[in-house]
DRENSE-388204 format. One line per field, with one value per residue (C-alpha): residue number from 1; residue in three letters; x, y, z. Coordinates in pm, 1 decimal, always signed. Each point is the difference from the previous one (the first is absolute). Layout:
BEGIN
kenu	[NUM,...]
nufi	[Ala,...]
px	[X,...]
py	[Y,...]
pz	[Z,...]
***
This chain:
BEGIN
kenu	[1,2,3,4,5,6,7,8,9,10,11,12,13,14,15,16,17,18,19,20,21,22,23,24,25,26,27,28,29,30,31,32,33,34,35,36,37,38,39,40,41,42,43,44,45,46,47,48,49,50,51,52,53,54,55,56,57,58,59,60,61,62,63,64,65,66,67,68,69,70,71,72,73,74,75,76,77,78,79,80,81,82,83,84,85,86,87,88,89,90,91,92,93,94,95,96,97,98,99,100,101,102,103,104,105,106,107,108,109,110,111,112,113,114,115,116,117,118,119,120,121,122,123,124,125,126,127,128,129,130,131,132,133,134,135,136,137,138,139,140,141,142,143,144,145,146,147,148,149,150,151,152,153,154,155,156,157,158,159,160,161,162,163,164,165,166,167,168,169,170,171,172,173,174,175,176,177,178,179,180,181,182,183,184,185,186,187,188,189,190,191,192,193,194,195,196,197,198,199,200,201,202,203,204,205,206,207,208,209,210,211,212,213,214,215,216,217,218,219,220,221,222,223,224,225,226]
nufi	[Met,Asn,Arg,Ile,Lys,Leu,Trp,Asp,Leu,Pro,Thr,Arg,Val,Phe,His,Trp,Cys,Leu,Ala,Thr,Cys,Val,Ile,Gly,Ser,Leu,Val,Thr,Gln,Gln,Ile,Gly,Gly,Asn,Ala,Met,Thr,Trp,His,Gly,Arg,Phe,Gly,Leu,Ala,Val,Leu,Gly,Leu,Leu,Val,Phe,Arg,Ile,Val,Trp,Gly,Phe,Val,Gly,Ser,Thr,Tyr,Ala,Arg,Phe,Ala,Gln,Phe,Val,Arg,Gly,Pro,Ala,Ala,Ile,Lys,Ala,Tyr,Leu,Arg,Gly,Glu,Trp,Lys,Gly,Val,Gly,His,Asn,Pro,Leu,Gly,Ala,Leu,Ser,Val,Leu,Ala,Leu,Leu,Val,Thr,Leu,Thr,Leu,Leu,Ala,Ala,Thr,Gly,Ile,Phe,Ala,Asn,Asp,Asp,Ile,Ala,Phe,Glu,Gly,Pro,Leu,Tyr,Ala,Leu,Val,Gly,Lys,Asp,Phe,Ser,Asp,Arg,Met,Ser,Gly,Ile,His,Arg,Leu,Ile,Glu,Pro,Ala,Ile,Leu,Leu,Leu,Val,Phe,Ala,His,Leu,Ala,Ala,Ile,Val,Phe,Tyr,Ala,Arg,Val,Arg,Lys,Asp,Asn,Leu,Val,Arg,Pro,Met,Ile,Thr,Gly,Trp,Thr,Val,Gly,Ala,Gly,Glu,Thr,Ala,Arg,Gly,Gly,Gly,Ala,Val,Ala,Phe,Val,Cys,Ala,Val,Leu,Ile,Ala,Leu,Gly,Ala,Ala,Tyr,Gly,Ala,Ser,Gly,Ala,Trp,Ile,Pro,Ala,Pro,Pro,Ser,Val,Pro,Pro,Ala,Ala,Thr,Pro,Asn,Trp]
px	[+6266.2,-7.6,-201.6,-131.7,-205.8,-321.0,-254.3,+52.2,-169.6,-266.6,-101.2,-51.1,-168.6,-226.5,-73.7,-89.4,-216.1,-208.2,-80.7,-99.3,-213.7,-181.8,-91.2,-130.2,-235.8,-117.5,-53.1,-176.1,-209.4,-118.9,-107.7,-180.4,-173.4,+165.9,+369.9,-62.1,+195.3,+291.6,-22.9,+56.8,+239.5,+198.5,-74.6,+189.6,+286.8,+39.4,-29.4,+310.2,+128.1,-23.6,+71.0,+348.5,+58.0,-53.2,+289.4,+166.5,+19.3,+163.6,+244.0,+90.4,+218.9,+111.1,-259.7,-307.4,-3.8,-198.1,+229.9,+156.7,-251.7,-309.8,+116.8,-153.2,-127.7,+324.1,+112.3,-336.0,+52.4,+357.1,-144.7,-249.2,+273.6,+229.2,+285.7,-30.8,+249.9,+10.8,-146.8,-322.5,-319.0,-13.0,-171.4,-285.3,-28.4,+108.8,-359.6,-167.4,+168.5,-115.2,-417.7,+36.5,+94.7,-202.6,-307.5,+21.8,+92.2,-325.6,-211.4,+216.3,-117.1,-395.8,+28.8,+63.1,-322.6,-198.5,-291.6,-216.3,-380.6,-24.9,+287.5,+298.5,+191.4,+339.7,+142.8,-6.5,-348.6,-129.6,+216.7,-193.7,-359.6,-251.6,+7.0,+400.0,+42.2,-246.6,+185.1,+358.2,-221.2,-99.2,+358.5,+158.5,-278.5,+98.8,+374.5,+33.1,-14.1,+288.0,+227.5,-87.8,+54.3,+373.7,+28.6,-15.9,+176.5,+264.5,-0.8,-42.3,+344.0,+174.7,-129.9,+99.4,+361.7,+61.6,-83.6,+33.2,+300.8,+133.9,+49.2,-157.3,-101.4,-135.9,+346.9,+164.9,-312.9,+90.4,+333.7,+131.6,+271.9,-12.8,+233.6,-10.4,+243.6,-68.9,+154.2,-126.9,-238.3,+149.5,-190.1,-298.3,+195.0,-155.2,-101.7,-190.7,-189.2,-48.8,-179.4,-212.6,-101.0,-132.7,-146.9,-220.3,-63.6,-99.8,-267.2,-126.6,-87.1,-163.0,-156.8,-128.8,-212.0,+151.7,+20.2,-338.8,-131.9,-294.3,-355.2,-197.2,-119.8,-390.7,-92.0,-272.2,-332.1,-141.3,-269.7,-278.3,-84.4,-293.3]
py	[-6466.6,+315.9,+314.4,-8.6,+172.0,-209.6,+236.4,+186.4,+374.1,-91.6,-287.6,+178.5,+242.3,-181.7,-195.4,+365.9,+100.6,-278.3,-94.3,+407.9,-133.2,-262.2,+162.1,+326.2,-251.0,-183.1,+373.8,+90.1,-308.7,-1.5,+369.3,-5.1,+233.7,+308.7,-181.7,-295.6,+224.2,-13.5,-346.5,-32.8,+137.7,-180.7,-287.9,+134.6,+68.5,-348.6,-171.8,+221.7,-22.3,-428.5,-30.3,+233.6,-283.4,-300.7,+173.4,+7.8,-283.5,-88.5,+254.8,+164.3,-77.0,-334.2,-4.5,+164.0,-266.3,-288.1,-211.5,+94.0,-87.6,-212.4,-318.8,-359.9,-233.5,-114.9,+309.4,+104.9,-339.6,+76.7,+369.3,-177.8,-221.9,+318.6,-58.3,+195.4,+313.0,+263.8,+379.1,+188.8,-143.9,-430.1,-273.8,+40.9,+381.0,+2.9,-182.6,+292.4,+232.1,-204.8,-46.8,+405.1,-6.4,-186.1,+117.3,+366.4,-34.1,-160.0,+247.6,+285.7,-218.8,-21.9,+318.4,+198.9,-146.9,-25.3,+207.6,+82.4,+55.7,+354.9,+237.9,-155.5,-220.6,-113.3,+165.4,-275.1,+0.5,+61.2,-260.0,-256.3,+105.1,-142.9,-322.3,-39.6,+257.6,-161.4,-280.2,+144.4,+191.9,-354.5,-56.8,+270.5,+16.6,-387.5,+93.3,+287.3,-174.2,-193.1,+250.4,+143.9,-340.0,-2.9,+330.4,-46.1,-394.1,+217.5,+263.6,-316.9,-84.8,+338.0,-10.6,-386.9,+93.3,+268.4,-154.2,-338.8,-56.2,+438.8,+15.7,+334.7,-51.6,+409.1,+147.4,-199.7,+123.3,+365.0,+20.7,-294.5,-174.4,-273.0,-209.9,-386.7,-275.0,+68.1,+294.7,+331.3,+50.4,+35.8,+53.3,+262.2,+278.0,+309.4,-138.1,-308.1,+245.0,+226.3,-271.1,-138.1,+306.6,+58.2,-311.1,+40.2,+405.2,-174.5,-268.6,+314.4,+168.6,-329.6,-23.6,+341.0,+13.8,+341.8,-154.7,-49.7,+284.8,+164.1,-70.8,+188.4,+317.6,+31.7,+286.9,+257.3,-63.7,+260.6,+290.8,+21.0,+289.8,+107.6]
pz	[+11874.6,-268.3,-0.2,-372.6,-239.5,+31.6,-173.3,-299.7,-13.3,-279.9,+181.0,+344.0,-118.9,-222.0,+339.1,+187.7,-345.0,-11.3,+358.9,-24.0,-289.3,+131.7,+318.4,-225.9,-227.4,+328.7,+169.8,-317.2,-56.5,+338.4,-29.5,-296.1,-257.2,-147.6,+174.1,-251.3,-247.8,+198.4,+72.4,-357.5,+19.2,+276.4,-202.1,-311.9,+188.1,+124.5,-321.2,-87.4,+266.9,-61.7,-350.5,+123.6,+308.5,-224.7,-270.5,+315.9,+66.1,-248.2,-63.5,+327.6,+269.2,+145.8,+238.4,-181.1,-239.8,-36.6,-53.6,+322.4,+224.4,-113.3,+59.7,+8.7,+286.3,+95.3,+97.7,+209.1,+186.8,+48.6,+124.6,+259.0,+128.6,+53.4,-193.3,-285.5,+81.1,-303.0,+15.9,-219.2,-45.6,+185.0,-151.2,+154.6,-7.7,-417.0,+5.3,+183.5,-242.2,-306.6,+156.6,+77.9,-324.2,-211.0,+219.3,-143.0,-275.9,-33.0,+163.9,-254.5,-298.4,+93.6,+155.3,-353.5,-120.8,+303.1,+71.9,+338.9,-156.4,+110.0,-95.3,-36.4,-373.0,-17.2,-217.1,-260.5,+34.3,-300.8,-234.0,+151.1,+97.2,+311.8,+46.2,-84.1,+308.9,+203.1,+83.1,-21.1,+267.3,+189.0,-47.4,+194.2,+310.1,+34.1,+43.8,+170.5,+364.3,-129.5,+29.5,+298.5,+142.2,-162.5,+118.1,+345.9,-26.0,-172.2,+329.5,+229.5,-127.8,+45.4,+310.1,+137.5,-137.0,+114.4,+359.4,+34.6,-265.0,+64.3,-370.2,-137.9,-297.7,-68.8,+74.7,-342.2,-172.8,+57.7,+39.5,-268.0,+284.7,+193.7,+154.5,-112.9,-144.9,-356.7,-286.7,-38.2,-249.3,-401.8,-302.0,-97.2,-131.6,-162.3,-375.9,+189.8,+220.8,-305.9,-187.1,+219.4,+111.7,-357.0,-64.3,+364.7,-159.4,-357.7,+259.1,+229.3,-313.7,-157.6,+253.5,+57.7,-321.2,-95.6,-331.1,-63.9,-204.8,+181.6,-148.3,-254.6,+217.5,-70.2,-180.0,+142.3,-71.3,-278.9,+121.7,-232.1,-164.6,+99.0]
***
């Protein structure tokens, strides 16, 4: 049992930024009204963070990579029998991580086209029109309860591990270090980080609609010369 570096800094920053943005989007959605502007901004931030995490899942350090923690049914069965030994996401926890990433990606992807029939329109609403936007809005609302269930399941797992298994999952996500039978994380250097950030920023910019030309201004009505 060694003290090892488990979570790299980019993974930890991503985790807490994503948690903040998800909470912000849920709160602003409940408030409604003018707060929906911030709901859209939080959604764009979530989308950028997700793109970063997906890229980081391939070029990041050891325990952040999908290839390290995404396992098949045999590994899940071994974990349920108490035979799995390792650090980082366990085979069952990996399914929870993937479910969170997929659900949040669907929410963000549908949200950029959605509308609330009152004052809010997603940043790419102008590209698709009302009918398609209404379909995306319906899917967006349909998925919203799923993210709440996944968040509660995530929190319940943290409490279970802390109380029953005496394993604090929060501390490593703050400090980056843990004690276990494994090797210190490697990889995920500066070049990989910069590439992941640039791809994430590009995705967020594309989803923001900032590149869409502004509609032509309507000239003022002519004043009759009596």
